[in-house]
C-alpha positions in Angstrom: 74.1 22.1 168.4 74.7 22.4 172.1 74.4 19.2 173.9 73.2 21.1 177.0 70.1 22.5 175.3 67.0 21.1 176.9 65.4 20.9 173.5 67.9 18.3 172.4 67.3 15.7 175.1 65.4 12.6 174.6 63.2 13.3 177.6 62.1 16.6 176.0 61.3 14.9 172.7 59.1 12.3 174.4 57.4 15.0 176.5 56.6 17.1 173.6 55.7 14.5 171.0 54.7 11.6 173.2 51.0 12.2 173.5 50.3 12.0 169.8 53.3 10.9 167.8 55.7 8.9 169.9 55.3 6.3 172.7 58.1 5.1 175.0 57.7 1.3 174.8 60.9 0.1 176.5 63.7 1.6 178.5 63.8 5.1 179.8 64.8 8.5 178.6 67.8 8.6 180.8 69.8 11.6 181.8 69.4 14.9 179.9 72.1 14.1 177.4 72.0 16.0 174.1 70.8 14.2 171.0 73.7 14.3 168.5 71.5 14.0 165.5 68.6 12.1 163.7 69.7 9.3 161.5 67.5 7.1 159.2 68.7 3.5 159.4 69.9 2.1 156.0 70.7 -1.7 156.1 72.5 -1.5 152.8 74.6 1.6 153.4 74.9 2.0 157.2 75.3 5.8 157.9 77.8 7.1 160.4 76.2 7.8 163.8 76.9 10.9 165.8 77.1 10.4 169.6 73.7 9.8 171.2 71.9 9.5 167.8 68.2 9.2 167.5 67.8 6.3 164.9 64.7 6.1 162.7 64.1 2.4 161.9 62.0 3.1 158.7 60.6 -0.2 157.4 62.1 -2.1 160.3 59.5 -4.5 161.8 61.2 -7.9 161.9 62.3 -8.8 165.4 65.5 -10.6 164.1 66.5 -7.5 162.1 65.8 -5.3 165.0 67.9 -7.4 167.3 70.7 -7.5 164.8 70.7 -3.7 164.5 70.7 -3.3 168.3 73.5 -5.8 168.6 75.6 -3.8 166.2 75.4 -0.6 168.4 78.0 0.1 171.1 76.6 1.3 174.5 76.0 5.0 174.4 76.3 5.2 170.6 72.5 5.8 170.2 70.0 7.3 172.6 66.9 5.7 171.1 65.5 3.7 168.2 62.2 4.7 166.7 60.1 1.9 165.2 56.6 1.9 163.7 54.0 0.8 166.3 53.2 -1.8 167.4 56.8 -2.5 168.2 57.6 -6.3 168.4 59.0 -6.4 172.0 60.4 -10.0 172.0 62.7 -11.0 174.9 65.6 -10.8 172.5 64.7 -7.3 171.4 64.4 -6.1 175.0 67.8 -7.7 175.9 69.5 -6.2 172.9 68.1 -2.7 173.7 69.2 -3.0 177.3 72.7 -4.1 176.2 73.0 -1.1 173.8 71.7 1.1 176.6 68.9 2.8 174.5 65.2 3.3 174.6 62.7 2.0 172.1 60.1 4.4 170.9 56.9 3.5 168.9 55.7 5.9 166.1 51.9 6.0 165.9 50.2 4.4 163.0 49.3 6.8 160.2 52.1 9.3 161.0 54.4 9.7 158.0 58.1 9.5 158.8 58.6 12.8 157.0 56.4 14.5 159.4 58.2 13.0 162.4 61.5 14.2 160.8 60.2 17.7 160.4 58.9 17.8 164.0 62.3 16.5 165.3 64.0 19.3 163.4 61.7 21.8 165.1 62.6 20.4 168.5 66.4 19.9 167.9 67.3 23.1 166.0 68.5 25.9 168.2 68.1 28.4 165.5 70.8 30.7 167.0 71.6 33.8 164.9 75.0 35.1 165.7 74.9 34.3 169.5 77.1 31.9 171.4 74.4 31.0 174.0 70.7 30.3 173.6 68.7 33.4 174.1 65.6 33.7 176.3 62.3 35.4 175.3 59.7 35.9 178.0 61.6 33.4 180.2 61.5 30.7 177.6 64.3 29.5 175.2 64.3 31.7 172.1 62.3 30.2 169.3 61.2 27.1 171.2 57.6 27.1 170.1 56.8 23.8 171.9 57.7 25.4 175.2 55.6 28.4 174.3 52.6 26.2 173.4 52.9 24.4 176.8 53.1 27.7 178.7 50.0 29.1 176.9 48.2 25.9 177.4 48.9 26.1 181.2 47.5 29.6 181.3 44.4 28.7 179.5 44.0 25.2 181.0 43.4 23.8 177.5 45.3 22.1 174.8 46.5 24.5 172.1 48.2 24.6 168.7 50.3 27.3 167.1 49.7 27.5 163.4 51.2 29.6 160.5 49.2 31.8 158.1 48.4 28.7 156.0 47.0 26.6 158.9 50.0 24.4 159.2 50.8 23.3 162.7 54.1 24.8 163.9 53.9 23.5 167.5 51.4 22.0 169.9 51.0 21.6 173.7 50.5 18.6 175.8 47.1 17.3 176.8 45.9 16.9 173.3 44.1 13.7 174.4 41.6 16.0 176.1 40.7 17.5 172.7 38.7 15.8 170.0 39.5 13.5 167.0 39.8 16.4 164.6 42.6 18.0 166.7 44.5 14.7 166.7 44.0 14.5 162.9 45.3 18.1 162.5 48.5 17.3 164.5 49.1 14.0 162.7 48.8 15.8 159.3 50.5 19.0 160.6 47.7 20.8 158.8 44.1 21.6 159.4 42.1 19.0 157.4 40.7 20.3 154.2 37.1 19.6 155.1 37.4 21.7 158.3 39.4 24.4 156.6 36.6 24.7 154.0 33.9 24.9 156.7 35.9 27.5 158.6 36.3 29.6 155.4 32.6 29.3 154.6 31.7 30.5 158.1 34.0 33.5 157.7 36.3 32.4 160.5 39.5 33.1 158.7 38.3 36.5 157.5 37.3 37.5 161.1 40.7 36.1 162.4 42.7 38.3 159.9 40.9 41.5 160.8 40.4 41.2 164.5 42.8 41.5 167.5 40.4 39.7 169.9 39.7 36.1 170.4 37.3 34.5 167.9 35.0 31.7 169.0 34.2 28.9 166.6 31.1 26.9 167.4 31.4 23.1 167.1 31.7 21.8 163.6 30.0 18.7 162.3 32.4 15.8 161.8 31.0 12.7 160.1 33.8 10.6 161.7 33.2 11.7 165.3 30.1 13.8 165.6 30.6 17.4 166.7 34.0 19.0 167.4 34.7 20.8 170.7 34.4 24.6 170.9 37.4 26.4 169.6 38.8 29.8 170.4 41.4 31.3 168.1 43.4 34.6 168.0 45.6 36.1 165.4 49.4 36.5 166.0 50.8 39.6 164.4 54.0 41.6 164.1 52.8 45.1 163.4 50.4 44.7 160.5 51.8 41.4 159.3 49.7 38.3 160.0 52.2 35.7 161.3 49.8 32.9 162.3 47.3 32.0 165.0 46.8 30.2 168.3 43.9 27.7 168.6 42.6 26.3 171.8 40.1 23.5 172.2 37.9 24.5 175.2 34.8 23.0 176.9 33.3 26.5 177.3 34.1 30.2 176.6 37.1 31.5 178.5 36.7 33.6 181.6 37.8 37.2 181.5 41.1 36.4 183.2 42.0 33.7 180.7 40.8 35.8 177.7 43.3 38.5 178.9 46.0 35.8 179.3 45.4 34.7 175.7 45.6 38.2 174.4 48.8 38.8 176.3 50.3 35.5 175.1 50.0 36.7 171.5 52.8 39.1 172.0 55.1 36.4 173.3 54.2 34.0 170.5 54.9 36.7 167.9 58.4 37.3 169.3 59.2 33.6 169.1 57.7 33.2 165.6 59.8 36.1 164.4 62.9 34.5 166.1 62.2 31.2 164.4 61.8 32.9 161.1 65.0 34.9 161.5 66.9 31.7 162.3 65.3 29.9 159.3 66.1 32.8 157.0 69.8 32.8 158.1 70.0 29.0 157.5 68.1 29.3 154.2 70.5 32.0 152.9 73.6 30.0 154.1 72.2 26.9 152.3 71.5 28.9 149.2 74.9 30.5 149.1 76.7 27.1 149.5 74.5 25.4 146.9 75.0 28.4 144.5 78.8 28.2 144.9 78.7 24.5 144.2 76.6 24.8 141.1 78.7 27.7 139.7 81.9 25.6 140.0 84.1 28.6 141.1 87.0 28.7 143.5 84.8 28.1 146.4 82.8 25.2 144.9 84.8 22.4 146.5 84.7 24.0 150.0 80.9 24.5 149.5 80.4 20.8 148.7 82.5 19.9 151.8 80.3 22.0 154.0 77.2 20.5 152.5 78.6 17.0 153.1 78.5 16.1 149.4 82.1 16.2 148.3 83.4 13.2 146.5 80.0 11.8 145.7 78.3 11.3 142.3 75.5 13.9 142.3 72.3 14.5 140.3 71.2 18.2 139.9 67.4 18.9 139.8 65.8 22.3 139.1 62.3 23.1 140.1 60.1 26.1 139.1 56.6 27.0 138.1 55.0 27.0 134.7 55.1 30.5 133.0 51.3 30.5 133.2 51.4 30.6 137.0 50.6 33.8 138.9 53.2 36.4 139.2 54.7 38.7 141.9 54.6 38.1 145.6 52.4 35.0 145.4 55.0 33.2 143.3 57.8 34.3 145.6 56.0 32.9 148.7 55.0 29.7 146.9 58.6 29.2 145.6 59.9 29.5 149.2 57.2 27.0 150.4 58.0 24.5 147.7 61.8 24.9 148.3 61.4 24.1 152.0 59.1 21.2 151.1 61.8 19.9 148.7 64.5 20.2 151.4 62.3 18.2 153.9 61.4 15.6 151.3 65.0 15.1 150.2 66.2 15.0 153.8 63.6 12.2 154.5 64.4 10.0 151.5 68.1 10.9 151.0 69.6 12.6 154.1 72.8 13.5 152.3 71.0 15.9 150.0 70.8 19.7 149.7 68.1 22.0 148.3 67.7 25.7 148.2 66.2 28.6 146.2 68.7 30.3 144.0 67.8 33.0 141.6 64.1 32.1 141.2 64.8 28.4 140.8 64.8 25.7 143.4 67.9 23.5 143.0 68.6 20.2 144.6 71.8 18.1 144.8 71.1 14.5 145.4 73.7 11.7 145.8 71.7 9.0 144.0 71.4 7.3 140.7 69.6 9.1 138.0 66.6 6.6 137.9 66.3 7.0 141.7 66.2 10.8 141.5 63.4 10.5 138.8 61.3 8.4 141.3 62.1 10.9 144.1 61.1 13.9 141.9 57.9 12.1 140.8 56.9 11.4 144.4 57.6 15.0 145.4 55.4 16.4 142.7 52.6 14.0 143.8 52.9 15.2 147.3 53.0 19.0 146.7 50.1 18.8 144.2 49.3 20.9 141.2 49.1 24.3 142.8 51.2 26.7 140.7 52.0 23.7 138.5 55.7 23.0 139.6 57.9 21.3 137.0 61.3 19.7 137.4 64.3 19.5 135.0 67.0 16.9 135.7 70.6 16.9 134.9 72.9 13.8 134.2 75.0 12.3 137.1 78.0 14.5 137.8 81.2 13.0 139.2 83.3 16.2 139.6 82.9 20.0 139.8 82.9 20.4 136.1 80.2 17.8 135.8 78.1 19.6 138.3 78.2 22.8 136.3 77.3 20.9 133.1 74.5 19.0 134.9 73.1 22.3 136.2 73.0 23.7 132.7 71.3 20.6 131.4 68.7 20.8 134.2 68.1 24.5 133.4 67.5 23.7 129.7 65.1 20.9 130.4 63.3 23.1 132.9 62.8 25.9 130.4 61.1 23.6 128.0 58.8 22.3 130.7 57.9 25.8 131.9 56.7 26.8 128.4 54.8 23.5 127.9 51.2 22.7 128.8 50.1 19.3 130.3 52.3 16.3 131.0 55.1 15.4 131.6 56.2 17.6 134.4 59.6 16.0 134.8 62.2 15.7 132.0 65.8 15.2 131.4 67.5 17.2 128.6 67.7 14.1 126.5 63.9 13.8 126.6 63.4 17.4 125.3 66.6 18.2 123.4 65.0 19.2 120.2 62.6 21.6 121.9 65.5 23.0 123.8 67.4 23.6 120.6 64.4 25.4 119.1 64.1 27.6 122.1 67.7 28.5 121.7 67.2 29.2 118.0 64.3 31.4 118.9 66.5 33.4 121.3 69.0 33.9 118.5 66.4 35.0 116.0 64.9 37.4 118.5 68.3 38.9 119.2 68.9 39.4 115.5 65.3 40.8 114.9 64.5 38.0 112.3 60.9 38.1 111.0 58.7 35.5 109.4 59.0 35.1 105.6 56.6 36.9 103.2 54.1 34.0 102.9 53.7 33.4 106.6 53.6 37.2 107.3 50.6 37.5 104.9 48.8 34.8 106.8 49.5 36.5 110.1 48.3 39.9 108.9 45.2 38.2 107.3 44.3 36.6 110.6 44.8 39.8 112.5 42.5 41.7 110.1 39.7 39.1 109.7 39.9 37.4 113.2 40.5 34.1 111.4 42.7 31.2 112.3 44.6 30.3 109.1 48.0 30.2 110.9 46.7 27.9 113.5 45.2 25.7 110.9 48.5 25.5 108.9 50.4 24.8 112.2 48.0 21.9 113.1 48.3 20.4 109.7 52.1 20.5 109.8 52.1 19.0 113.3 49.9 16.2 112.1 52.0 15.4 109.0 49.1 16.3 106.7 46.6 14.1 108.5 43.5 16.2 108.3 41.3 14.1 110.6 44.0 14.2 113.4 44.6 18.0 112.8 41.0 18.9 112.9 40.4 16.8 116.0 43.4 18.7 117.7 41.6 22.0 116.9 38.2 20.6 117.7 36.7 21.7 114.4 34.8 19.6 111.7 37.1 18.1 109.1 35.4 19.9 106.2 35.8 23.2 108.0 39.4 22.5 108.5 39.9 21.6 104.8 38.3 24.9 103.8 40.6 26.9 106.1 43.6 25.1 104.8 42.7 25.9 101.2 42.3 29.5 102.2 45.7 29.5 103.8 47.3 28.0 100.6 45.6 30.7 98.4 46.4 33.7 100.6 49.9 32.6 101.3 50.6 31.3 97.8 51.9 28.1 99.4 53.2 24.9 97.7 52.7 22.4 100.5 53.8 19.5 98.2 57.4 20.9 98.5 59.2 19.3 101.5 61.5 22.4 101.8 58.6 24.7 102.0 56.9 22.6 104.6 60.0 22.4 106.7 60.6 26.2 106.4 57.1 27.0 107.4 57.1 24.5 110.4 60.5 25.9 111.6 59.3 29.5 111.3 56.1 28.7 113.3 58.1 27.1 116.0 60.8 29.7 116.2 59.5 33.0 114.9 55.8 32.9 115.9 56.1 31.5 119.4 53.1 33.2 120.9 50.6 32.4 118.1 47.8 30.0 119.1 49.0 26.4 118.9 46.9 23.3 118.8 48.8 21.5 121.5 
């Protein structure tokens, strides 16, 4: 990152995020010196600080602890310390901040640290693709969406947001305090609130936005928290026929003809910057995926890949994320995998900065330098945050201490993931040890399929009888075996009366000529049902 980039200065960060997210509570932003990086303070394992670091004091609210941290910093080592508002500005804290030569910033209540981290990444990343110097598009730094947002806001004389195709906020202009409470809520959550999104969808706003090249006006919406919202005007941003996102302005009245033309012209500039940001993100995503793939495969370049990821010499846990096999297919899955992969990278970066995550071969992999129990908690929290859409599941490998261990851990995570993808219901996170028997059964099924093995004569008769008579004798037998012969439990699993279940079981015994008193017969039938009849209806 170039220290001369205006996007990397503290003053630029305060200017772009100050109105809604950050407040300068002590000191000043100083000269336009480049921020060397963003570091989350860890009192147990103090991370190394790059020059002019921006330190995030997560959970730091005691004046004595704040003073102690400030006292440990050499002058010029950090540019600013971000604390949760209200910041306890005691005389000792002020004096320690002045001695360290840094500013104190307050993070607004209700703003997640992960959101602040993502915003800072947008501001600090140059996103250069194969160029030595930052490029310019339309007189603005290439890919600098915050600068673009401020420029468009000046042309319209109104606060604006730039949003992606899923109504997530990519950048916003200053003067958001002139808008309404719903706009502030949108920026804090980096997403249009669900209640407004639903109302907009019901009014056909999104449909109109997707098919029109002209500004679309949205009449004030009812908001039980603050009354009516302000009038909105939105316009689609496209590259050819591809819908990239949209620009939204909060206005007191419809735009004049001149400002409507300015908004229409601004769309072209925003499209160029969005494409530039996406190009840079794609390059970084591919690079991260290549490095992670090399590390997981354990080949000649594995050690170098770990070095470049900053993970060499650390015990690592491998996690693998994918969707259940019942999820939709095609382009939707590809888009959602990319979205979830980016979300995992942000999540891991917030809770464990020395992590790496990327989409490799249809599976999202993560390398986390933490204890196995900690990674279970991290994975659980991640699933809670991303929700149930597409039903993501996570397989975990054991702790790996070397390259061979990473390869083994990846294989374990893959095996656990495969079991979870074929399951229904909970759990959605598992280690191989939790699902080892099911994993072995899947591998046995693969072997049987490769050899063309078929069910035995008795089970084959039941399958053909079910197909001809539209009955469920195989399903009944399967439920009985799963319940160890407990008819009430088995009938409850199939949601049929116990007497009906007993009748079906007798018919299965007659047609299949089965001796269910023989343990070898029971084991053989159960194994065949698990291995050779995988797609037959199953009570679980």
